[in-house]
N, C-alpha and C positions, 0 to 999 in steps of 0.2 A: 503493498500500500504506501502511496508517494505521499508526504507530507509537503505541502506547496504554503508559503506563507499567505495570508490572506489581505488582499489589497483593499484599500478604501477608495472609491470612486466619488465624483463629484456629485452622482445621483444620490448617493445615499444620505447627503445633506438637504435632499428639495424640499423636505416636509417642513422643517424648523426654520430652513433657511428662508424658506417663502413667507413664512408666518412672521418672521423677525423682521425681514425687509419691507415688508407691506406694512407692518405695524408701525415702525418708525418712520416712514416714507410718509404715510398718512398723518403722523402726528406733528411733524415738522411742516408740512404743506397744508394741512387744513386749520392748526394753530396758527402759523405765521400769517397764513392769509385773513385768517380771522381778526386777529390784532391790526393787520395792516388795514383792513377794510374800515375797522371800528376806528383806528386812530385816523384815517382821511375822512372819516365825517367829523373830525374836530372833536372828538370825544375827551373827556378829562383822564389823567392816567389811572384813576381810581376803577371808571369804566373799562377802560380797556384791560386793565388787569383781570376784572370779574370777568369779562368776556372771555380773556384767553384760559382761565381757570376753568371757567365753567364747559369751555369748547374741550380742554383736554380731558377733564373728568369723563363728560358725555360720550367722547369719542373713544377713549378707551374702554369703557363698558360695552359702547355700540360694536367696537371691533372684537372685544371678547366674544359677545353672543351671536355675532354673526359667523365666525369662524367655528363657535361651538355647534350651531346649527347645521352650517355647511358641511362641517366633518361628520357631524353626527350623522347625518343624512347617506353621505358616505358610507360609513360605517355600516349602517343598515341596510343598504343596496348589497355591500359586499356579502354580509350574513345569509342575508336570503339567496343569494347566488350559491354559497357554500350548503345551505340546508337543501337546495335545490339539486345541488350536484352530487348530494350524499345519498338522496333517495335514487337518482339515477344510477348511481354505482352499485344500489343495492337488488334494483329492480331489472337493469340490463347491464349487466356487467361486460359482456362482450362486444356489445357496442360500444360502449365507454373505451374498451380497450382499443377497438378500432379506429377510434376517433382520435385517441391520443397518437396512436401510430401515424394516422394520416397527418397530424400536426407536424410531427418530426421528418416525414417524408418531404412535404411542402419546406420545411429548413433547409433539405440538402441530403438527408441520408437515403438510400437506398433502401427498398421496400422492406427486405429482411431484415437488415439492422435495425430500421425505425420499429417493427415488430418488436425484435428484442429487447430495444430499449424501453418499449412501453410495457412489455410485461416486466421487465426487472423494476421499473419504477413503480407499476401497480403493485408488484409484491410487496414492496417497501413500504410506500405511503401513498395508497390511489388518490386520495384526497388530495393530499399536498401536491401531488404531479398534475392533477387537473386543474388546482387551484393558482398555481404557476403559469403553467403552460396553456392550458385553455382559456381561464379567466384573466390573467394577466396580473395576479396581486403577487406582491413581494412585499419582504421587509422596508423597502425604502417607500411603498405607498401605502403601507398600512395606515389607517385611519385612526388617529388619536386625537378626540375632541379636547379634552381637556388641557394636554399641551399646547393645543394650537391654541385653546381659547388665552391661555395663561401668558404665552409667548407674545400674541399679538397686543395683549391688553399692557403689558410690562413695556413692550418696545414702541406701543403709541405713546405711553406716559414718559417715556425717556424722550423721545424725539419732539413731542409737544411741550416739555420743561424747556428747551432750548430757547423757543422764543417769548416764553413767559419771563425768563431770566433777563432776558433783554429789556423788557418793560420795566424791570426793576431796577437797573443798572443805569441806563442811559437817559438824557435830558427828553422831556416830552417831543420837543422838535425834531429829534432825532430818530424816534422809533421807527418810525416807517423805512427811512434808508438803512438802518442798522441792523433792523429784523428783516428786512428784505434781503439785504446782503449776506447776513450771518446765516440765513436758512439755505440761501442758495449753496455758500459755502458747506455747510451740513450736511446737503443733500449731495453734493459733488461728492463727498468724502463716502458717504454711506454707499452711493452708487458705485463707487469703486472699490470698496471694500467686498460689497456684495458681489461684483464681478469676479475679483480676485478670488473669492472663496469657492464660487460657481464654477471657475475654470472658464470664464468666458472674457470677451473684451473689454477691459478696463474702461478705454475712451469711451466705448460706447455706452458702457453703465451709467458714466458720468454725465454724458451728454443727454442721455434719454431721463434721467430724473430729473436733471437741472432745467431742461427746457420746459416740463410739464410743471414744475414746480413756478417758474418764473411766469408762466401763462397763467396759472391759478392766482397767483398773488397779484397780477395786472389786472384781472377780471374783478377781483373783490374789493381792490383799490379805487376802480373805476364807479363801483358801484356805491361803494362808501363816499366818494367825494360827491357823486351825485346826490345822495340823500342829507350830506353836509352842508351842500347848496342848497336844496331845498328846504331843509329845516332853517 
């Protein structure tokens, strides 16, 4: 029996990386945009701070609830698929064996070898073989609702706290440029780190999150300005 060192691939990070990046990105963009929009309406520092904190808390809870519901739905679907597959393995084992062999044959094995592989994997753990090769289940995509909810909420709160700190430390007349500029810097760093961890282009990650962050803050600043003038 060969002993091969287990390799870690970028895809193994997909679940927690997606939740963390999405949460932090939304935290920075939504909170900074809210602060910039309210500041553009010529609100007081106290009102801007209240809006920022309220947006941070509401956003974190929303992210947690949304991720939990979404991932739980995926988990329910996966469980239903496994339950159905278990029944099919019990009621029509020969058909399921041929189905598994057909999958391996389509992937490049000759018919005899595909059948032999299917037999051996079925004997070892039939449900695991079908879950992996027929249904596409794997450890990298297993649904973990609580983990996704916690990661999203915490990362949103961390990202959203950065623009809030700006409101506390800079003068009122500098909140808009400093909040916008620092948010773009935070987003650029986040995009680069996420791309590096995920094994993709760092430049592309930076440009992507920075562009949409700037767009969101520009829109909310324009809306805030309109309401400020109207008031």
